[in-house]
C-alpha positions in Angstrom: -14.1 -9.9 4.5 -14.3 -13.6 5.2 -11.3 -15.4 6.6 -12.5 -18.8 5.5 -11.6 -20.3 2.1 -14.4 -20.2 -0.5 -16.6 -23.3 -0.5 -14.9 -26.3 -2.0 -11.5 -24.6 -2.0 -8.7 -26.0 0.0 -6.9 -23.4 2.2 -3.4 -22.5 1.3 -0.7 -24.0 3.6 0.6 -21.9 6.5 3.5 -19.5 5.6 5.1 -19.8 9.1 5.3 -22.6 11.6 6.5 -20.8 14.8 3.6 -20.8 17.4 4.4 -17.2 18.4 3.6 -16.1 14.9 0.3 -17.9 14.6 -3.0 -16.6 15.9 -5.6 -19.3 16.4 -3.4 -21.6 14.3 -3.7 -19.2 11.4 -1.0 -17.1 9.6 -3.5 -14.4 8.5 -2.3 -11.9 11.2 1.3 -12.6 10.3 0.6 -12.0 6.6 -1.3 -8.8 7.4 1.7 -7.6 9.4 4.0 -8.3 6.5 1.8 -6.4 4.1 1.6 -3.4 6.5 5.4 -3.5 7.0 5.9 -3.6 3.2 3.6 -0.6 2.8 5.4 1.3 5.5 8.8 0.3 4.1 7.7 1.6 0.7 6.6 4.9 2.2 9.9 5.3 4.1 11.9 4.6 0.9 9.8 7.2 -1.0 10.4 9.7 1.8 14.1 8.9 1.8 14.4 9.2 -2.0 12.6 12.6 -2.0 14.7 14.0 0.8 17.8 12.8 -1.0 16.6 14.4 -4.2 16.1 17.7 -2.5 19.9 17.9 -1.8 21.0 16.3 -5.1 21.5 12.8 -4.0 19.9 9.4 -4.4 18.0 8.0 -1.4 20.9 5.6 -0.7 23.5 8.3 -0.9 21.4 10.5 1.4 21.2 7.7 4.0 24.9 7.1 3.9 25.7 10.8 4.2 23.4 11.3 7.1 24.8 8.2 8.8 28.3 9.5 8.4 27.3 12.9 9.8 25.4 11.4 12.8 27.8 8.6 13.6 30.8 11.0 13.5 29.3 12.7 16.5 29.4 9.4 18.4 32.5 7.7 17.1 36.1 8.7 16.5 37.8 7.5 13.4 34.5 6.5 11.7 35.2 4.1 8.8 33.5 2.3 6.1 33.0 -0.8 8.2 31.1 1.1 10.9 28.8 2.7 8.4 28.2 -0.6 6.7 27.4 -2.3 10.0 25.1 0.5 11.0 23.1 0.4 7.8 23.2 -3.4 7.4 24.9 -3.1 4.0 28.1 -4.5 2.6 31.4 -2.7 3.0 32.0 -2.9 -0.7 28.7 -1.2 -1.5 29.4 1.6 1.1 32.8 2.1 -0.4 31.4 2.7 -3.9 28.8 5.1 -2.7 31.2 7.0 -0.4 33.5 7.5 -3.4 30.6 9.2 -5.2 30.0 11.4 -2.2 33.7 12.3 -2.1 33.6 13.2 -5.8 30.5 15.3 -5.1 32.5 17.2 -2.4 30.3 16.0 0.5 32.5 13.5 2.2 36.3 13.4 3.0 38.4 10.3 3.4 41.7 10.6 5.4 44.1 7.9 6.5 43.1 6.4 9.9 46.0 7.3 12.3 45.4 4.1 14.3 45.4 1.8 11.2 46.9 3.2 8.0 45.1 0.6 5.9 41.8 2.2 6.8 40.2 5.5 6.1 38.3 8.0 8.4 35.1 9.4 6.9 33.8 12.9 7.6 31.2 15.2 6.1 32.3 18.4 4.5 31.0 21.9 5.3 28.9 21.7 2.1 27.3 18.5 3.3 26.6 20.1 6.7 25.0 23.1 4.9 22.8 20.9 2.8 21.7 18.7 5.7 21.0 21.8 7.8 18.9 23.3 5.0 17.0 20.0 4.6 15.6 19.9 8.1 12.9 22.5 6.9 11.3 19.5 5.1 12.8 16.6 7.0 11.4 17.4 10.5 7.8 17.8 9.4 8.0 14.7 7.2 9.4 12.6 10.0 7.0 14.0 12.5 4.1 13.1 10.2 5.4 9.7 9.4 5.6 8.7 13.1 2.7 10.8 14.3 0.5 7.9 15.6 3.2 6.7 18.0 3.4 7.6 21.7 6.9 7.8 23.3 6.4 4.4 24.8 5.2 2.9 21.4 8.2 4.5 19.7 10.6 3.0 22.2 8.9 -0.5 21.8 9.0 -0.2 18.0 12.7 0.7 18.0 13.5 -2.4 20.1 11.4 -4.6 17.9 12.9 -3.3 14.6 16.4 -3.6 16.0 15.7 -7.3 16.8 14.3 -7.9 13.3 17.1 -6.2 11.4 19.6 -8.9 12.4 17.9 -12.1 11.2 17.0 -10.5 7.9 20.3 -11.4 6.3 20.0 -15.0 7.7 16.6 -15.4 6.0 18.0 -14.3 2.7 20.9 -16.7 3.1 18.5 -19.5 4.0 16.5 -18.9 0.8 19.8 -19.0 -1.2 20.8 -22.2 0.5 17.4 -23.9 0.1 17.1 -22.8 -3.6 20.7 -22.1 -4.8 19.7 -22.0 -8.5 16.5 -20.0 -7.8 14.3 -22.9 -8.8 11.6 -23.9 -6.4 11.2 -27.4 -7.8 14.7 -28.3 -6.5 13.8 -27.7 -2.9 13.0 -30.9 -1.0 9.3 -31.0 0.0 9.9 -31.7 3.7 12.3 -28.8 4.4 11.5 -26.8 7.4 13.5 -23.8 8.7 15.2 -24.3 12.1 13.0 -22.8 14.9 
C-alpha cells in the first residue's frame, strides 16, 4: 500500500501536531495506532458483553459488579464514588446501575458508618457464586486476548493505558468547548489544542 497521495491529489492535513506523535512528520503511524486501538476496544467490549450475558447482566453491569467484588478486597467502605473513579464513569451512572444490581440481588448497599450520607457497596453470595462459575470461560478468554504479551510488555501496556485513561475526558471536554453546538463550521480555523 502506498503512503503517498494519488497523483494530483493534495494530502489531507495532519490529525495531530505533537512531534512525539509524528513519524517522519507524518501522522500515518498515529492513525494506524488509533485504528488498532479501536479494533481492540471493540473486541474487549464484545468479550465483556458476552461474559456479562453468561451471568444474566449487561456488559456494563458485569464490569461494575466485578469492580465492586475486586475493589472490596482492597478497600474498606467501598462506595459509589470509588467505583466511579476506578471505572472512569460518573457517579450518577454508577448509582443507576448499582440500583439495578441491588434489585437483581447481586449487590447490597448499607449505610457507611463513617459518613451516614454515603453507602457501602458489597457483592452478595449469589454474585460471588456467578462470578466464580464464570471463570471457566473468563480465564481462557482473557488468556487468549492477551496471549501475545510478555510479562514486561503487559506491565508496559498497563502503564501506558493508565496514562491515557486520564486525558480522555479532557479530550471530550475540549471537543465540546471548541464545538459547543456540534457544528464544525462554528470552530475558528486557527484553533490548536494546547500542547
